[in-house]
C-alpha positions in Angstrom: -0.1 0.1 0.3 1.4 3.5 -1.2 2.4 5.5 2.2 1.0 9.1 2.7 3.1 11.7 3.6 2.5 15.9 4.2 4.5 18.9 2.5 3.2 21.0 5.7 2.5 18.5 8.5 2.1 21.1 11.3 -1.2 21.5 9.4 -2.1 18.4 10.4 -2.0 18.9 14.2 -3.6 21.8 13.7 -6.9 20.4 11.7 -6.9 17.8 15.1 -7.5 20.3 17.1 -9.6 22.4 15.2 -11.4 19.1 14.6 -13.3 19.5 18.3 -15.0 22.7 17.6 -17.5 21.0 16.5 -18.3 19.1 19.0 -17.8 22.0 21.3 -19.8 23.7 19.6 -22.3 20.9 19.4 -22.2 20.3 23.4 -23.0 23.7 24.2 -26.2 24.7 21.6 -27.3 21.1 22.6 -31.6 22.1 23.7 -32.0 21.3 27.5 -36.4 20.1 27.8 -38.3 20.7 30.8 -41.6 19.0 31.8 -44.9 20.9 31.7 -48.4 19.8 33.1 -50.6 20.4 29.5 -54.0 17.8 28.7 -54.2 14.7 27.6 -51.2 14.2 25.2 -51.1 10.0 24.9 -51.5 10.2 21.2 -48.8 13.3 20.7 -46.3 11.6 23.2 -45.9 8.5 20.3 -45.5 10.9 17.5 -42.9 13.7 19.3 -41.0 9.9 20.2 -40.3 9.2 17.0 -39.2 12.5 15.6 -36.9 13.2 18.3 -35.0 9.9 17.3 -35.3 11.2 13.7 -33.4 14.4 14.8 -31.2 13.1 17.0 -29.7 10.9 14.3 -29.6 13.7 12.2 -27.8 16.1 14.6 -24.4 13.5 14.6 -24.8 12.7 11.0 -24.5 16.9 11.1 -21.4 17.2 13.8 -19.7 14.4 11.9 -19.9 16.4 8.3 -19.5 19.3 10.4 -15.9 17.5 11.8 -14.9 16.2 8.4 -15.2 19.3 6.7 -12.2 20.8 9.7 -10.4 17.5 9.4 -10.4 18.2 5.2 -9.8 21.9 5.6 -6.8 20.7 7.4 -5.8 18.3 5.0 -5.8 20.2 2.2 -3.8 22.7 3.5 -1.4 20.1 4.6 -0.8 19.4 1.1 -0.7 15.5 1.4 0.9 13.2 -0.9 1.5 9.5 -1.9 4.6 8.8 -0.9 5.9 6.0 -3.8 9.6 6.0 -2.2 7.8 3.9 0.1 6.8 0.7 -2.3 9.7 1.6 -5.4 12.6 0.8 -1.6 11.0 -2.5 -1.4 11.9 -3.5 -5.5 15.3 -1.3 -6.0 19.1 -2.4 -5.0 21.3 0.2 -4.5 25.6 -0.7 -4.8 27.6 2.1 -3.4 31.6 2.2 -4.8 33.6 4.0 -2.3 37.1 4.2 -3.7 39.7 3.9 -1.0 42.8 3.3 -3.3 46.2 5.6 -2.5 45.1 8.2 -5.1 42.8 9.4 -2.9 45.0 10.6 -0.3 45.8 13.3 -2.6 44.8 16.3 -0.8 41.1 18.4 -2.3 40.8 22.0 -2.1 38.4 22.4 0.8 40.1 22.8 4.3 39.0 21.5 7.4 38.9 22.2 10.9 42.0 19.7 11.3 43.7 21.4 8.5 43.8 19.8 4.7 41.2 17.4 3.0 41.3 14.6 1.2 39.6 13.5 -1.4 38.6 10.5 -0.1 37.5 12.5 2.8 35.2 13.8 0.4 34.1 11.1 -1.6 32.9 9.7 1.8 30.6 12.7 2.8 29.1 11.8 -0.9 28.0 8.7 -0.2 26.4 9.6 3.1 24.5 12.5 1.5 23.6 9.4 -1.6 22.9 6.9 1.8 20.5 9.8 2.9 18.0 9.7 0.0 17.1 6.5 0.2 13.9 4.9 1.6 14.3 2.4 4.9 13.4 -0.1 2.1 15.7 0.1 0.0 18.8 -3.2 -0.4 21.4 -1.0 0.2 25.4 -2.6 -0.2 28.4 -0.3 0.8 31.6 -1.8 -0.8 35.3 -0.2 -1.0 37.8 -0.7 -3.7 40.7 -1.3 -4.4 43.2 -3.4 -6.3 43.2 -5.3 -3.7 39.5 -6.2 -3.4 35.9 -5.2 -2.6 35.7 -4.8 1.5 32.1 -4.3 2.3 31.0 -2.6 5.2 27.9 -2.2 6.6 25.8 1.2 6.2 26.1 2.1 9.9 29.8 2.2 9.7 30.2 4.3 6.9 31.7 7.7 8.8 35.3 8.8 9.8 36.7 5.8 11.2 37.9 4.5 7.9 41.1 5.4 5.5 42.6 4.8 2.0 44.8 2.0 1.3 48.3 2.6 -0.2 47.5 0.3 -3.4 46.8 1.3 -6.7 42.9 1.4 -8.3 41.1 -1.1 -10.2 37.9 0.3 -11.8 37.1 -3.6 -12.8 37.1 -5.5 -10.2 35.1 -3.3 -8.6 31.9 -2.7 -11.0 32.8 -6.8 -11.5 32.1 -7.6 -7.8 28.2 -4.9 -8.1 27.8 -7.1 -11.4 27.9 -10.2 -9.4 25.5 -8.8 -6.8 23.1 -7.7 -9.1 23.1 -10.9 -11.1 21.9 -12.4 -8.2 19.1 -9.9 -6.7 15.7 -10.9 -6.9 15.3 -7.0 -6.8 13.9 -5.3 -10.6 16.0 -1.9 -9.6 19.6 -2.0 -9.3 21.4 1.1 -9.0 25.3 1.3 -8.7 26.4 4.4 -7.6 30.6 4.9 -8.4 32.5 7.7 -6.4 35.7 8.3 -7.3 38.7 10.6 -8.6 38.2 9.0 -11.8 41.9 8.4 -12.5 43.4 6.8 -15.6 45.3 4.3 -14.6 42.6 2.3 -12.7 40.7 1.3 -15.9 42.5 -1.3 -17.7 43.3 -4.4 -14.9 41.0 -6.0 -15.0 38.7 -6.9 -18.0 35.0 -6.4 -17.2 32.2 -8.1 -19.8 28.7 -8.4 -19.6 27.6 -5.4 -17.2 23.8 -5.8 -16.8 22.5 -3.2 -18.9 19.5 -2.8 -17.0 21.3 -1.4 -14.2 22.3 2.5 -13.8 25.7 3.5 -13.2 25.7 7.2 -10.9 29.1 8.4 -11.1 30.4 10.9 -8.7 33.5 12.6 -9.5 35.3 14.1 -7.0 39.0 14.3 -8.5 41.0 17.6 -9.1 41.4 18.7 -12.3 44.4 20.6 -11.9 47.2 18.4 -9.3 50.5 19.0 -8.1 53.0 15.6 -7.3 55.9 14.4 -7.4 56.6 10.8 -6.7 60.0 9.0 -6.5 58.4 6.2 -9.1 61.3 3.7 -8.9 64.7 3.3 -6.8 67.3 0.8 -6.2 71.1 -0.6 -7.0 72.2 -0.4 -10.2 75.6 -2.1 -8.8 75.6 -4.0 -5.8 78.6 -5.7 -6.3 82.0 -4.4 -4.7 84.6 -3.5 -7.2 87.8 -1.7 -6.2 87.6 1.6 -7.9 83.8 0.8 -8.7 81.5 2.4 -6.2 78.4 0.5 -5.4 75.7 3.5 -6.9 71.9 3.8 -6.3 69.8 4.9 -9.2 66.4 6.7 -8.3 63.6 7.8 -11.0 61.5 10.9 -10.6 58.3 12.2 -11.3 56.7 15.9 -11.7 52.8 15.1 -12.9 52.3 18.7 -12.6 52.5 21.4 -15.2 54.8 23.5 -13.6 59.1 23.1 -13.7 60.7 22.3 -10.6 64.2 23.4 -10.2 66.5 22.6 -7.9 64.1 20.0 -6.3 65.7 18.5 -3.7 66.1 14.1 -3.6 67.9 12.6 -0.7 69.3 9.1 0.2 69.3 7.5 3.6 70.7 4.0 3.8 71.9 2.0 6.9 74.4 -0.6 6.9 77.3 -2.7 9.0 79.5 0.5 8.1 76.4 2.2 10.3 74.0 5.4 8.7 75.2 6.7 5.3 73.4 9.7 3.6 73.7 11.5 0.2 71.7 14.4 -1.0 70.9 15.6 -5.0 69.2 18.6 -6.5 67.0 17.8 -9.8 65.5 20.2 -12.3 62.6 18.8 -13.7 59.9 20.0 -16.5 56.2 20.0 -16.1 55.3 16.3 -16.9 58.6 15.0 -17.0 60.8 12.5 -15.4 64.5 12.5 -14.6 67.2 10.0 -13.4 68.9 10.7 -10.0 72.5 8.9 -9.7 74.2 7.8 -5.9 77.7 7.0 -6.0 78.8 5.1 -2.3 82.0 4.5 -2.4 82.0 4.6 1.4 80.1 0.7 1.0 83.4 -1.8 1.7 81.9 -4.4 4.0 79.9 -7.1 2.7 75.5 -6.6 4.5 72.2 -5.8 4.1 71.5 -2.1 3.5 68.7 -0.7 3.9 66.4 2.4 3.5 64.8 5.3 1.1 65.2 7.7 -1.4 62.7 10.8 -0.9 62.5 14.0 -2.3 61.6 17.3 0.1 58.2 18.7 -1.6 54.7 19.8 -0.6 52.1 18.7 -2.9 48.9 16.7 -2.8 49.9 13.0 -2.5 52.7 12.7 0.3 52.5 9.0 -0.1 54.7 9.0 -3.0 57.4 10.9 -2.2 59.4 9.0 -0.5 60.1 4.9 -1.5 62.0 2.2 0.3 64.8 0.5 -1.1 67.3 -2.6 0.4 69.8 -4.6 -0.8 72.9 -7.0 -0.4 75.9 -5.3 -1.0 79.0 -8.3 -1.4 82.1 -8.5 -3.5 82.0 -11.3 -6.2 80.6 -15.0 -5.1 84.1 -16.8 -5.4 83.9 -19.8 -7.0 86.3 -22.6 -6.6 86.8 -24.9 -10.2 88.2 -28.9 -9.6 89.4 -29.4 -12.7 89.3 -33.2 -12.9 91.6 -33.8 -16.2 93.8 -31.0 -17.8 94.0 -31.6 -21.4 96.8 -31.0 -23.5 95.7 -27.7 -24.4 94.0 -24.9 -22.6 90.4 -25.6 -24.6 91.2 -29.8 -23.4 91.0 -29.0 -20.1 87.2 -30.1 -18.6 86.9 -26.4 -17.4 87.6 -24.1 -19.9 83.9 -23.6 -21.4 82.8 -23.3 -17.2 85.6 -21.1 -17.1 84.9 -18.4 -20.1 80.9 -18.8 -19.3 80.8 -17.7 -15.4 84.3 -15.2 -16.9 81.6 -13.2 -18.3 81.3 -10.1 -16.3 77.9 -8.1 -16.7 78.4 -4.7 -16.8 76.6 -2.0 -15.0 73.8 -1.0 -16.9 72.9 -4.3 -16.5 71.6 -4.1 -13.0 72.1 -5.8 -9.9 73.7 -9.1 -11.8 77.1 -9.8 -10.1 79.9 -11.8 -11.4 81.8 -14.3 -10.1 85.7 -14.4 -8.5 87.1 -18.0 -10.4 89.9 -19.8 -8.8 91.4 -23.1 -10.7 92.9 -25.9 -9.2 93.9 -29.4 -11.3 92.4 -31.9 -9.4 95.1 -34.6 -10.3 98.0 -32.6 -9.4 97.0 -31.8 -5.7 96.4 -34.2 -2.9 93.1 -32.6 -1.5 91.0 -29.8 -1.2 92.5 -26.3 -0.3 90.8 -24.2 3.0 87.2 -24.2 1.6 86.4 -20.9 3.5 84.7 -18.0 1.7 84.3 -20.2 -1.5 79.9 -19.5 -2.6 80.1 -22.3 -4.7 83.0 -25.7 -5.4 82.3 -27.1 -9.0 84.0 -30.5 -9.3 84.2 -31.2 -13.3 84.4 -35.4 -13.9 87.2 -36.1 -10.4 88.4 -39.6 -11.3 89.2 -40.1 -7.4 87.8 -39.1 -3.8 88.7 -39.9 -0.3 86.8 -40.8 2.3 88.3 -37.2 3.7 87.2 -35.3 0.9 83.4 -36.4 1.2 83.3 -35.7 4.6 85.3 -32.0 3.9 82.9 -31.2 1.1 79.7 -32.2 3.3 80.8 -30.1 6.1 81.0 -27.3 4.0 77.6 -28.0 2.6 76.3 -28.3 5.8 77.5 -24.8 6.9 75.8 -23.0 3.8 78.2 -23.8 0.9 77.0 -25.2 -2.0 78.4 -28.0 -4.7 77.7 -28.4 -8.1 79.0 -31.9 -10.0 79.2 -32.8 -13.3 79.6 -36.3 -14.5 82.3 -37.3 -17.4 84.3 -40.7 -18.5 86.4 -40.6 -15.1 83.4 -40.9 -12.4 83.3 -44.0 -11.6 80.5 -45.9 -9.5 83.4 -46.1 -6.3 83.5 -41.8 -7.2 79.8 -41.9 -6.7 80.0 -44.0 -3.4 81.7 -41.6 -2.1 80.0 -38.9 -2.6 76.7 -40.9 -1.5 78.7 -42.0 1.5 79.5 -38.2 2.5 76.0 -38.0 2.1 75.9 -35.6 -0.9 73.9 -37.3 -3.1 71.5 -40.1 -3.3 71.0 -43.7 -5.4 72.9 -45.6 -7.3 75.3 -45.3 -10.5 75.2 -48.0 -13.1 78.8 -48.5 -14.0 78.6 -48.0 -18.3 77.5 -45.0 -19.0 73.6 -44.7 -21.6 74.6 -43.8 -25.1 72.3 -42.5 -27.6 71.3 -38.9 -28.9 68.5 -37.9 -25.8 67.1 -34.8 -25.6 66.0 -32.9 -22.5 62.5 -33.1 -21.7 60.3 -32.6 -18.4 61.0 -29.4 -16.9 59.8 -27.2 -14.4 59.6 -23.9 -16.0 58.4 -22.2 -12.4 61.6 -23.7 -11.2 63.9 -20.2 -10.4 66.4 -22.1 -13.1 64.4 -22.3 -15.9 62.4 -18.9 -15.2 64.1 -17.5 -18.2 63.6 -20.5 -20.2 60.2 -20.4 -20.0 59.6 -18.5 -23.4 60.6 -21.0 -26.0 61.9 -17.9 -28.1 64.4 -16.8 -25.6 66.0 -20.5 -25.3 64.4 -23.9 -26.0 66.0 -26.4 -23.7 64.3 -29.1 -26.1 66.9 -28.5 -28.3 70.3 -29.5 -26.2 71.3 -33.2 -27.1 73.8 -35.5 -25.6 75.2 -38.5 -26.6 76.3 -39.7 -23.0 74.9 -39.8 -19.5 75.3 -41.1 -16.1 72.4 -43.3 -15.1 71.9 -42.7 -11.6 68.9 -45.3 -10.1 67.0 -45.6 -7.0 66.4 -42.0 -5.7 65.4 -40.9 -2.7 62.5 -39.2 -2.1 64.8 -35.9 -1.1 66.0 -36.0 -3.9 64.4 -33.6 -6.9 65.2 -34.7 -10.7 65.1 -31.0 -12.2 64.8 -32.1 -16.0 65.4 -35.3 -17.8 67.2 -36.5 -20.9 65.1 -38.9 -22.9 63.4 -41.4 -19.5 67.6 -40.3 -17.7 67.9 -37.7 -15.1 69.9 -35.0 -16.1 70.0 -32.6 -13.2 69.1 -33.3 -9.6 68.9 -31.3 -6.6 69.8 -32.7 -2.8 69.5 -30.1 0.0 71.8 -30.8 2.5 72.1 -28.8 5.9 72.2 -25.7 4.8 73.6 -25.9 1.5 72.8 -27.4 -2.1 74.1 -29.9 -4.1 73.4 -30.3 -7.8 74.4 -33.4 -10.1 74.6 -32.9 -13.9 75.2 -36.4 -15.5 76.9 -35.3 -18.3 79.9 -33.5 -18.9 80.9 -29.6 -18.5 83.1 -29.7 -21.6 82.2 -31.7 -25.1 83.3 -34.8 -24.5 80.1 -36.3 -24.5 77.8 -33.4 -26.2 78.1 -30.5 -28.6 76.1 -28.7 -25.8 78.7 -25.9 -24.6 79.1 -24.7 -28.3 75.3 -23.9 -27.9 73.7 -20.6 -27.3 72.0 -22.7 -24.3 75.0 -23.3 -22.5 76.2 -19.8 -21.3 72.9 -18.7 -19.5 71.7 -22.3 -18.3 75.9 -22.5 -16.6 75.2 -19.4 -15.5 71.7 -20.1 -13.9 72.8 -22.8 -12.2 75.7 -21.3 -10.4 73.6 -17.9 -9.8 70.7 -20.2 -8.1 73.1 -21.8 -6.1 75.3 -18.0 -4.8 71.5 -17.0 -4.1 71.7 -14.7 -6.9 67.9 -15.5 -8.1 65.0 -13.8 -7.6 63.6 -17.5 -5.6 66.2 -17.6 -3.2 67.4 -13.9 -2.8 67.7 -12.3 0.5 65.9 -9.2 -0.9 62.2 -9.4 -2.2 60.6 -6.6 -3.3 57.0 -5.7 -4.5 54.2 -3.4 -4.6 51.2 -3.0 -1.4 48.6 -5.0 -3.4 46.2 -5.6 0.4 44.5 -2.6 1.9 46.5 -3.6 5.2 49.6 -2.9 4.1 51.6 -0.6 4.0 54.9 1.0 2.1 58.2 -0.5 4.4 61.0 -2.6 5.3 59.9 -5.8 7.1 62.7 -7.7 8.0 62.2 -12.1 8.8 65.6 -13.7 10.0 68.1 -12.5 7.5 65.2 -11.7 4.3 64.1 -8.4 3.7 60.6 -7.8 2.5 60.6 -4.0 0.6 57.1 -3.0 0.0 56.4 0.1 -2.7 53.3 2.1 -3.3 52.2 1.5 -7.1 54.0 3.9 -9.2 50.9 4.0 -11.2 49.0 5.6 -8.7 51.5 8.5 -8.9 50.0 9.5 -11.7 47.0 11.9 -11.0 45.9 12.0 -14.7 41.9 11.6 -14.6 39.6 10.2 -17.4 36.6 12.1 -18.6 33.5 10.1 -17.4 32.0 9.4 -21.2 35.7 7.9 -22.0 35.7 5.8 -18.7 31.9 4.3 -19.6 33.3 3.6 -23.9 36.4 2.1 -21.7 34.6 -0.1 -19.4 32.3 -1.2 -22.3 29.3 0.9 -20.2 26.2 2.7 -21.7 26.1 6.3 -21.7 23.7 7.8 -18.8 20.5 7.9 -18.5 17.9 11.6 -18.2 17.5 9.6 -14.6 21.2 9.5 -13.3 21.8 12.8 -14.7 19.2 14.0 -12.7 20.4 11.7 -9.9 22.0 14.6 -7.6 19.2 17.2 -8.6 16.6 18.2 -5.8 13.3 19.4 -5.3 12.3 22.1 -2.9 9.5 20.5 -0.5 6.8 23.1 -1.0 6.8 22.5 -4.8 4.5 21.4 -6.2 4.7 17.1 -6.8 2.9 15.4 -9.7 1.6 12.6 -6.2 -0.4 15.6 -4.8 -3.7 14.2 -4.1 -5.6 18.1 -2.7 -7.8 17.6 -6.0 -9.6 15.1 -4.6 -9.6 16.3 -1.1 -10.9 19.3 -2.3 -14.1 18.0 -3.8 -14.3 15.6 -0.8 -14.7 18.7 1.2 -17.2 20.2 -1.0 -19.1 17.3 -1.2 -19.4 17.0 2.8 -20.2 21.1 2.6 -23.0 20.6 0.8 -24.5 17.5 2.8 -23.5 19.7 5.6 -26.2 22.4 4.5 -28.9 20.2 3.1 -28.7 18.0 5.9 -28.8 21.6 8.6 -31.9 22.9 6.7 -33.5 20.0 7.7 -32.4 19.8 11.3 -33.5 23.5 11.8 -36.7 23.5 10.4 
């Protein structure tokens, strides 16, 4: 049933009070009778009794008509109307999407008593204003969204206790959440109210498809047309390796998101490491909308260890959250490797380690990023009496060693258990006796067949997600299936702790065995050209360097520093320590670009239809005293005229 409301409710109260006036007049003007002795009126009494009964009924009807006339007159002044919203609320579902991404921390033009206002505070007030317009029967869902997802909050908790996150913007995911609720709702009318700054960078993160056409989308743009923002978009070590005469270098990329140039902008680097606190300052000049790279050289870093800190720009802009970017890195000297040549050739080209040395001595340039080089030390096993001191070597590579004593095996075991790493290559000199010595020391598992396997065998069945093989996930960058081997050592009965990383034909080619704090890799083919031509292929250098980089913790899966963007609403930018590891979180640099998109383009990019007339006029409100189509005053006027006519006719008969 439609609800009845009044524009001027005061007349309703006055009308109820005025309705008592006819009753009061009726009581005061009521005729009183008295007994008088007259003659015989026996038949007259019967006539008077009937007349009095009819007269009393007419008087009560007249009183009711006069009271009703007063009430109708009061209702006419109160201007009643039918409140269709009460019924519309039962058919309507409203979804409020409030943008809480990092860009909503930007300053708004308005000021509050506490100081500078933010876009999120403006968006919060806008959402609260939209909720006040809704009927109590409307089903309302409120969601705070960013690239981390949509968090639903009760309507009563939509207050100042909420705060924006440091996560990027994702409009597709937010509207997909709204789409799922709309599809599952039984209510025929749906409206989505999106309150955001319309940041362009949030358009293409998550594709949006099949948004219901019947659902209304009302967009409230709270963003600023012109914004001034300076951000540290990227920072990190250009070279973290300590080399004589070549200082460690840190680079930072600065972005000026404003239209005006900035001169002598101070950029500061602050680091804490084994040697204490290091700080440097540079000045940079930036044109409007330009980016510049600032480089810091740190010859003071000479000690191996973890260095952590930040690069910050000193500037008062609209979005201060991106004025600082955190970084951490492990600086250390080149990784020392011990190459053990099991069979020295007649010339340098015939050495077992010749191709390995050439591949590992390649030194990446500073432009290639923080990749480290190796410091190689080579010994000929058959000319010596055993291993030298193993302290300081990050990894040991044994190439086709013909003999190993139990003492040698025990020394290798102690080395690996204490954090060292071992890479073993096969060959014609590696006998079952050598393999058993390695197995007795716990360095390998299984059993080696005496004679090697012969025949052309190609690589197959490797885990592309393993850190060693990540560069080869795309066959265009190097297809491991092209590698062929003519001879392999056959290893059987492996322990469950041994992981087969790659197979050549049906036989294991590379095995991984953890031991203590270190790792052992076994390659069942030779490191030189004795058993294959793979040293001459273009995959030899990257594959060998990947194996040694994996053993020396240079790859992403084994690095002591992990960098990521803030992706969860509860996370904050900064550095978190987990033992010897460091987790560095920073704000997505795309949030620093405050470029906005027009509403028409926003709808077009997301595949949404143009706004309807109702959506365009959703923010307009009519004053309460303006005539409404649902007013019923005309019916009240005709009812009042009918009551007055009936009162006139009945009054003339009562008083006749």
